[in-house]
LUMRO-77912 format. One record per atom (N, C-alpha, C, O): residue in one letter; x, y, z. Coordinates in steps of 0.05 Angstrom, whole numbers, plus 5000, padded with zeros to 4 digits. Atoms other than C-alpha are relative to their C-alpha. Last residue first. Layout:
BEGIN
aXYZ/...
This chain:
BEGIN
i497149994996/i451647534446/i500950285001/i503350335004/s498549825018/s444247464454/s502950015008/s503749975031/d498549794986/d441346854487/d501550174980/d502650084961/t501849784994/t436146464447/t501450235015/t500350455017/q501549915023/q440645984410/q498250245006/q497750404989/w498349835016/w445845914465/w498550104976/w499350304964/n500550085027/n440745644514/n501550194982/n500850434981/s501249795016/s443245714585/s499849904971/s501449734962/g502850045005/g444245074625/g498750224984/g496350214978/e500750275007/e450945264654/e496949984997/e495450085013/e500950164978/e452046004653/e499249734990/e498349694968/g502950014996/g456146314598/g499349825023/g500949655032/f501350235012/f463546434607/f497050005005/f496250115026/e502050124982/e466347114621/e498649774985/e497849814962/s502550095013/s472547284583/s498349875021/s499149705037/i501450184982/i478047704613/i497449934987/i495750104981/f499450285005/f482047964555/f498749815019/f498849575015/e501650095022/e478548644559/e500649714992/e499049584979/s502450124989/s481648734628/s498149914978/s496349754983/w499950295001/w488348834594/w497449875010/w497049635006/s500550075028/s486849574581/s500149694997/s498949594978/e502749905007/e486049694656/e499449934971/e497149864965/w502050204993/w491949244671/w497250094994/w495449934990/l500850175022/l496249734632/l498049785006/l496649694989/a502350154990/a496350244688/a498949814978/a496549814972/n502349965018/n501050674645/n497549855009/n495549854995/n500249725008/n506550784697/n497550054983/n496250254985/l500949834978/l505350104729/l499650294992/l497650425000/v502750094991/v505749684667/v498950185021/v496650265020/t501849905021/t511650094640/t497149925008/t495250085004/e500149714997/e515549984705/e498050124980/e496550304987/m501949934979/m513649244703/m499850305004/m497650405010/n498749994975/n517249174635/n498050095021/n496150235015/p498749754992/p512849024576/p501249975028/p500549805044/l501249884976/l511548304554/l501550265007/l503950275006/f501049735006/f514048174483/f498550135024/f497250345020/a497749835004/a518447574500/a499150294995/a500850484997/l498949894975/l512347244529/l502350194997/l502750375014/q499349715002/q509147194460/q501250115026/q501250365029/g497150005004/g508646434453/g501150284997/g503150324984/a499449915027/a501146494443/a503050004994/a503850064972/t501150205019/t499746064505/t500650084971/t500849914954/r498550264998/r504546484546/r499049804980/r500549664967/q497449975013/q501747144521/q501649745001/q503049684982/k500649975029/k494646934540/k502650024984/k503049904963/e500750275010/e497146694608/e499450014970/e500249824956/v497550165001/v500547364620/v499549724990/v501149614974/f498349905022/f494247734600/f502649844998/f503449774976/v501150095026/v489647304643/v501850094977/v502249944958/t499850295001/t494047394705/t499049904973/t500349734960/i497150065006/i494848144693/i500449704998/i502049614981/a499349915027/a487248234686/a502949924994/a503549834972/k501350175019/k485547814748/k500950074971/k501549894955/v498750274997/v490648164792/v498849824979/v500349674966/a497249985010/a488348854767/a501349735000/a502749654981/a500249975029/a480948684777/a502750014988/a503249894967/e500850265011/e482348434848/e499950014970/e500749824957/h497750194996/h486249074864/h499349734988/h500949614973/d498049935020/d480749524836/d502449815000/d503449734980/a501250095025/a475749154880/a501850064976/a502149904958/y499450285002/y480349254940/y498849884974/y500049704962/t501850174985/t480050004929/t500849714996/t502449644978/k501349874977/k484750564910/k498349825017/k498049865041/i502250174991/i489750254862/i498850125026/i500350165045/k501950045022/k494050774825/k497549855010/k495249915002/l501049745008/l497951044885/l497849974979/l496050144978/l501949914980/l498550344914/l499050284994/l496950365004/y502550165002/y501650104849/y498050105020/y495650135013/k501549925024/k506750664846/k497349864998/k495349974992/k501049724996/k508950544918/k498350094976/k496250214980/e502350014981/e509449794906/e498850275005/e496450305005/h502350115014/h513749904844/h497649995018/h495450065010/k500849795018/k518550344883/k497549924984/k495750074980/l501449814984/l518849824938/l499050244983/l496950354989/g502650114992/g520549294887/g498450195017/g496050225013/q501750005023/q526049724856/q497249895007/q495250004998/v500649725006/v529249864923/v498050024977/v496150174978/t497849865013/t528849124941/t499150294995/t496850354997/d498649844980/d523648864991/d502450154988/d503850295003/i501549764995/i518948624936/i501650195019/i501250435018/n501049984973/n523948104913/n498650275004/n499650484994/a500550274989/a525747864844/a498750015027/a497349825035/a498250084978/a525048564815/a499349725010/a496949655010/r500649884974/r521248624749/r502049905020/r503649725015/l502549845002/l521648484675/l499350145026/l498150355026/v501149984973/v528948244669/v497650194999/v497850424991/r501149744992/r530348064597/r498949985028/r497449805035/n497949854986/n535047464584/n499050285008/n500650435019/q497450045014/q529546954567/q502250165015/q502750105038/v500650165023/v523547244603/v502549994983/v503650204975/r498449965024/r524847494673/r498849824978/r497649624983/i497649854992/i521147604738/i501750064975/i502750294971/p497450145000/p514447384710/p502350185007/p502350425000/y498449915023/y508147764731/y502749865001/y503949845023/c501350095024/c502947444776/c501750064975/c501249954954/g499450285005/g507347504837/g498849894974/g499749684965/y497350025009/y507148264834/y500749714993/y502249664974/f499749885026/f499648294839/f502749944988/f503049864965/e501850165017/e499147824898/e500250104971/e500449934953/n498650255008/n505348154928/n498249824984/n499349664968/f498549955025/f501748834927/f501449744991/f501749704966/k497350134997/k496848604979/k501450024974/k500749884955/i498550005025/i490749064984/i502849895005/i504350005021/k499050275005/k486848875046/k501649974975/k502249754966/d501750185015/d485949575072/d501349744993/d503649705001/t500950224983/t489849905128/t498149824985/t496949644998/r502550125010/r493950385086/r499349765017/r501049595022/i500150294998/i499050785124/i497349904990/i495249995000/g500350115027/g500051505100/g500149705000/g501049574981/l497550135008/l502751745167/l499949884972/l502049794962/l497749824998/l497152245178/l502649884990/l504150014975/k500349795020/k491751785153/k502350205000/k503250274978/c499450135026/c494451215195/c499750204977/c501350204958/v497150035002/v494451685255/v500949874974/v502849954962/n498949735005/n487251885243/n503049994997/n504250124980/s500949925027/s484951155236/s501250284993/s502150324970/t498450135021/t489150925295/t499250094972/t500950124954/s502050055021/s486251435343/s501549884976/s502750034960/i500049835023/i491351375399/i497749924981/i496749704982/i501650115021/i490451095469/i500050204977/i499250434980/t501449805016/t496051265517/t498549864977/t499649694963/q502950065000/q497650695564/q498450194983/q496050174983/t500450255015/t505150715550/t497149924998/t496449754982/f499349965028/f505351445573/f499549754983/f498449784961/k497350105004/k501651315639/k500650024969/k498849964953/q499850285009/q495351745642/q502949924995/q504550094987/d498850164979/d495752395681/d500249714994/d501049555011/s497050005002/s494852825618/s501349835022/s503749795022/t498849944974/t487452655610/t503049984998/t504149794985/k500049714996/k483952715542/k501050075028/k500750305037/d499949934971/d485652015520/d500150305003/d501750434991/l502850034990/l483551945447/l499950055030/l497850135039/i500050134974/i490052225418/i497149995010/i495750195011/y498450245001/y490552365343/y500149855027/y500749625027/e501750235007/e484852865336/e501549745002/e500349534997/t500250065029/t488653395373/t498349764995/t497449635014/d502249845012/d487653685443/d499749954970/d498050084958/i502650084988/i491853135475/i497750144987/i495550034984/l501750125020/l497753245427/l497249935010/l495449844995/s500749795020/s501353735471/s498249894978/s497050054964/n502049824988/n500853225528/n499350234980/n497050334981/r502650135000/r504452715484/r497850185011/r495650195000/i500950015028/i510053205471/i497349864998/i495549964983/a500849735007/a510553355546/a499050014971/a497150144965/t502649954987/t510552605561/t499050284993/t496650324988/a502050165014/a516152495511/a497250045011/a495350064996/d500449875026/d520153075541/d497849854984/d496149974971/s501649754995/s519152805612/s499550144973/s497350254970/v502750064992/v521252105592/v498350255003/v496050264995/s500150084972/s527352355555/s497149955007/s495350024992/f501049794983/f526952345480/f500349915029/f500249675034/l500049755014/l530551935428/l499350245018/l500550455016/e497349945010/e532451335470/e500150274987/e502150424991/k498449944977/k525851335510/k502950064992/k504250235004/i500949734990/i521951385445/i501750085024/i502550315026/l498749805016/l526150805418/l499150295008/l500750485006/k497150014994/k524050365476/k501550214984/k503250354995/f499549824977/f516750575468/f503050015008/f503950215019/n497150024996/n516350265398/n500850205022/n502150405017/k499550084972/k508850145400/k503049965005/k503749765018/y498750265002/y508350195323/y500849895028/y502349695030/y501650175017/y503150745329/y501249724999/y499849525000/m502250104984/m506851045388/m498349814984/m497349614995/l499050214982/l513151085346/l497949895018/l498049665025/y499050235016/y509651455290/y500849785018/y500049555014/l502450145010/l505851905339/l500849754984/l499649544987/v501250134977/v512452085373/v497549844992/v497149625001/v498350234994/v515752225306/v498849855024/v498849605024/y500350205022/y510052685284/y501549745007/y500549525004/q502750114996/q510053055351/q499549784979/q498449574986/n499950174976/n517553155345/n497349875005/n497349635012/a498750265007/a516953405273/a500149825024/a499849575021/n497249965005/n511753945290/n501349724997/n500049525000/l498350124980/l504353855279/l502950094995/l503650174974/g499449804980/g499754315240/g501749895022/g502050035043/s500950084974/s496753725203/s500550215021/s499150215042/r502949994999/r497354045134/r498949945028/r496950045036/k500949725001/k504754195145/k497050025002/k495950195017/l499249884975/l506353485168/l499050295001/l498050395021/r501950094979/r502353195111/r500650145027/r498850215042/n502649895006/n506253615061/n497949925021/n496450095029/l500149724992/l512853465096/l497350134993/l496450305008/d501249865023/d511952715090/d499550295009/d497750355025/i501949794992/i516652475145/i499050134974/i500650254960/e500449815021/e520151815131/e497950205009/e495750125018/i502749904999/i522551455193/i499850224979/i501150424980/n500649765016/n528651025184/n497150085003/n495349915001/m502849985009/m530850535237/m499750264986/m500650474995/
Protein backbone atom coordinates (compact mmCIF):
# COMPACT_ATOMS: atom_id res chain seq x y z
CA UNK A 1 0.00 0.00 0.00
CA UNK A 2 1.30 3.44 -0.93
CA UNK A 3 0.50 6.46 1.21
CA UNK A 4 1.33 9.82 -0.33
CA UNK A 5 2.18 12.52 2.17
CA UNK A 6 1.73 16.08 0.97
CA UNK A 7 4.57 17.81 2.78
CA UNK A 8 2.99 21.26 2.42
CA UNK A 9 -0.21 20.09 4.13
CA UNK A 10 1.79 18.22 6.73
CA UNK A 11 3.80 21.35 7.56
CA UNK A 12 0.70 23.58 7.66
CA UNK A 13 -1.14 21.17 9.95
CA UNK A 14 1.68 20.98 12.48
CA UNK A 15 1.49 17.18 12.59
CA UNK A 16 4.35 14.75 12.34
CA UNK A 17 4.52 11.94 9.75
CA UNK A 18 3.34 9.24 12.19
CA UNK A 19 0.25 11.25 13.12
CA UNK A 20 -0.50 11.83 9.43
CA UNK A 21 -0.19 8.11 8.63
CA UNK A 22 -2.37 7.11 11.59
CA UNK A 23 -5.08 9.59 10.54
CA UNK A 24 -4.88 8.30 6.97
CA UNK A 25 -5.28 4.69 8.07
CA UNK A 26 -8.02 5.57 10.58
CA UNK A 27 -9.94 7.39 7.83
CA UNK A 28 -9.87 4.24 5.69
CA UNK A 29 -10.46 2.06 8.79
CA UNK A 30 -7.35 0.01 8.07
CA UNK A 31 -6.67 -0.96 11.70
CA UNK A 32 -4.85 -4.13 10.67
CA UNK A 33 -2.14 -2.10 8.93
CA UNK A 34 -1.91 0.24 11.92
CA UNK A 35 -1.15 -2.79 14.09
CA UNK A 36 1.49 -3.95 11.59
CA UNK A 37 3.22 -0.55 11.36
CA UNK A 38 2.92 0.53 14.99
CA UNK A 39 2.52 -1.43 18.18
CA UNK A 40 -0.83 -1.06 19.92
CA UNK A 41 0.69 1.14 22.61
CA UNK A 42 2.47 3.35 20.05
CA UNK A 43 -0.68 3.73 17.96
CA UNK A 44 -2.68 4.61 21.07
CA UNK A 45 -0.04 7.15 22.10
CA UNK A 46 -0.16 8.73 18.61
CA UNK A 47 -3.96 8.83 18.75
CA UNK A 48 -3.81 10.39 22.22
CA UNK A 49 -1.46 13.08 20.91
CA UNK A 50 -4.13 13.95 18.33
CA UNK A 51 -6.94 14.35 20.89
CA UNK A 52 -6.37 18.09 21.28
CA UNK A 53 -6.41 18.66 17.51
CA UNK A 54 -9.32 19.30 15.18
CA UNK A 55 -9.03 15.81 13.66
CA UNK A 56 -10.26 13.73 16.62
CA UNK A 57 -13.76 14.31 17.98
CA UNK A 58 -13.34 12.05 21.04
CA UNK A 59 -11.73 14.06 23.79
CA UNK A 60 -11.17 11.10 26.13
CA UNK A 61 -8.06 8.96 25.94
CA UNK A 62 -9.64 5.91 27.58
CA UNK A 63 -11.69 5.11 24.45
CA UNK A 64 -10.86 1.90 22.57
CA UNK A 65 -8.59 2.69 19.57
CA UNK A 66 -10.97 1.21 16.97
CA UNK A 67 -13.85 3.22 18.46
CA UNK A 68 -12.12 6.57 17.92
CA UNK A 69 -14.35 9.09 16.16
CA UNK A 70 -12.54 11.32 13.69
CA UNK A 71 -13.71 14.53 12.08
CA UNK A 72 -14.06 13.31 8.50
CA UNK A 73 -14.33 16.80 7.01
CA UNK A 74 -11.10 17.97 8.66
CA UNK A 75 -9.26 14.73 7.87
CA UNK A 76 -10.43 14.88 4.24
CA UNK A 77 -9.15 18.44 4.02
CA UNK A 78 -5.81 17.38 5.51
CA UNK A 79 -5.44 14.39 3.20
CA UNK A 80 -6.71 16.22 0.12
CA UNK A 81 -9.66 13.88 -0.36
CA UNK A 82 -12.59 15.32 -2.28
CA UNK A 83 -16.00 14.26 -1.05
CA UNK A 84 -18.11 15.96 -3.69
CA UNK A 85 -19.99 14.26 -6.52
CA UNK A 86 -17.47 15.07 -9.26
CA UNK A 87 -16.80 11.90 -11.20
CA UNK A 88 -13.86 12.20 -13.57
CA UNK A 89 -14.87 9.07 -15.47
CA UNK A 90 -18.00 10.88 -16.73
CA UNK A 91 -15.80 13.54 -18.29
CA UNK A 92 -13.15 11.09 -19.49
CA UNK A 93 -15.68 8.78 -21.10
CA UNK A 94 -17.02 11.55 -23.33
CA UNK A 95 -13.71 11.86 -25.16
CA UNK A 96 -12.60 9.23 -27.70
CA UNK A 97 -9.64 7.03 -26.83
CA UNK A 98 -8.21 7.11 -30.32
CA UNK A 99 -8.98 8.54 -33.73
CA UNK A 100 -7.54 6.60 -36.64
CA UNK A 101 -3.99 5.89 -35.47
CA UNK A 102 -3.72 8.79 -32.96
CA UNK A 103 -4.16 8.02 -29.27
CA UNK A 104 -5.99 10.91 -27.61
CA UNK A 105 -6.25 9.64 -24.05
CA UNK A 106 -5.56 6.61 -21.86
CA UNK A 107 -7.91 3.67 -22.28
CA UNK A 108 -8.28 3.25 -18.53
CA UNK A 109 -8.46 5.81 -15.74
CA UNK A 110 -6.37 3.59 -13.46
CA UNK A 111 -3.26 3.89 -15.63
CA UNK A 112 -0.48 6.34 -14.78
CA UNK A 113 -1.59 8.65 -17.59
CA UNK A 114 -5.25 8.39 -16.53
CA UNK A 115 -4.44 9.26 -12.92
CA UNK A 116 -2.35 12.20 -14.09
CA UNK A 117 -5.28 13.44 -16.16
CA UNK A 118 -7.67 13.00 -13.23
CA UNK A 119 -5.41 15.03 -10.96
CA UNK A 120 -5.22 17.87 -13.50
CA UNK A 121 -8.99 17.82 -14.01
CA UNK A 122 -9.75 17.94 -10.30
CA UNK A 123 -7.38 20.88 -9.88
CA UNK A 124 -9.27 22.84 -12.56
CA UNK A 125 -12.83 21.85 -11.63
CA UNK A 126 -13.93 23.17 -8.25
CA UNK A 127 -17.70 22.62 -8.14
CA UNK A 128 -20.22 20.10 -9.40
CA UNK A 129 -21.76 22.78 -11.65
CA UNK A 130 -18.36 23.30 -13.31
CA UNK A 131 -18.13 19.54 -13.80
CA UNK A 132 -21.56 19.34 -15.43
CA UNK A 133 -20.71 22.25 -17.73
CA UNK A 134 -17.40 20.60 -18.72
CA UNK A 135 -19.09 17.27 -19.48
CA UNK A 136 -21.77 18.96 -21.55
CA UNK A 137 -19.27 21.13 -23.44
CA UNK A 138 -16.92 18.25 -24.28
CA UNK A 139 -19.84 16.05 -25.38
CA UNK A 140 -21.23 18.75 -27.66
CA UNK A 141 -17.81 19.56 -29.12
CA UNK A 142 -16.93 15.93 -29.88
CA UNK A 143 -20.34 15.40 -31.48
CA UNK A 144 -19.92 18.57 -33.56
CA UNK A 145 -16.51 17.37 -34.75
CA UNK A 146 -17.94 13.92 -35.50
CA UNK A 147 -20.77 15.28 -37.66
CA UNK A 148 -18.37 17.59 -39.50
CA UNK A 149 -15.94 14.72 -40.12
CA UNK A 150 -13.23 16.57 -38.19
CA UNK A 151 -12.47 13.97 -35.49
CA UNK A 152 -8.90 13.68 -36.77
CA UNK A 153 -8.30 17.25 -35.57
CA UNK A 154 -9.31 16.68 -31.94
CA UNK A 155 -6.58 17.79 -29.53
CA UNK A 156 -4.90 15.34 -27.18
CA UNK A 157 -6.49 15.03 -23.69
CA UNK A 158 -3.32 16.51 -22.19
CA UNK A 159 -3.87 19.70 -24.21
CA UNK A 160 -7.56 19.78 -23.28
CA UNK A 161 -6.75 19.58 -19.58
CA UNK A 162 -3.78 21.97 -19.60
CA UNK A 163 -5.72 24.70 -21.39
CA UNK A 164 -9.19 23.93 -19.94
CA UNK A 165 -10.53 23.87 -23.50
CA UNK A 166 -14.02 22.89 -22.37
CA UNK A 167 -14.48 26.50 -21.27
CA UNK A 168 -14.06 27.70 -24.86
CA UNK A 169 -16.14 24.80 -26.18
CA UNK A 170 -19.13 25.87 -24.10
CA UNK A 171 -20.02 28.31 -26.88
CA UNK A 172 -21.02 25.31 -29.03
CA UNK A 173 -23.80 24.43 -26.60
CA UNK A 174 -26.97 25.73 -28.19
CA UNK A 175 -30.06 26.34 -26.18
CA UNK A 176 -33.27 25.63 -27.99
CA UNK A 177 -36.28 27.91 -27.72
CA UNK A 178 -39.20 27.00 -25.54
CA UNK A 179 -42.14 25.22 -27.05
CA UNK A 180 -44.97 27.56 -27.86
CA UNK A 181 -42.84 30.69 -28.04
CA UNK A 182 -43.44 33.09 -30.92
CA UNK A 183 -40.33 33.40 -33.05
CA UNK A 184 -41.54 36.65 -34.62
CA UNK A 185 -41.80 38.57 -31.35
CA UNK A 186 -38.91 37.02 -29.42
CA UNK A 187 -35.54 38.68 -29.79
CA UNK A 188 -32.59 36.64 -30.93
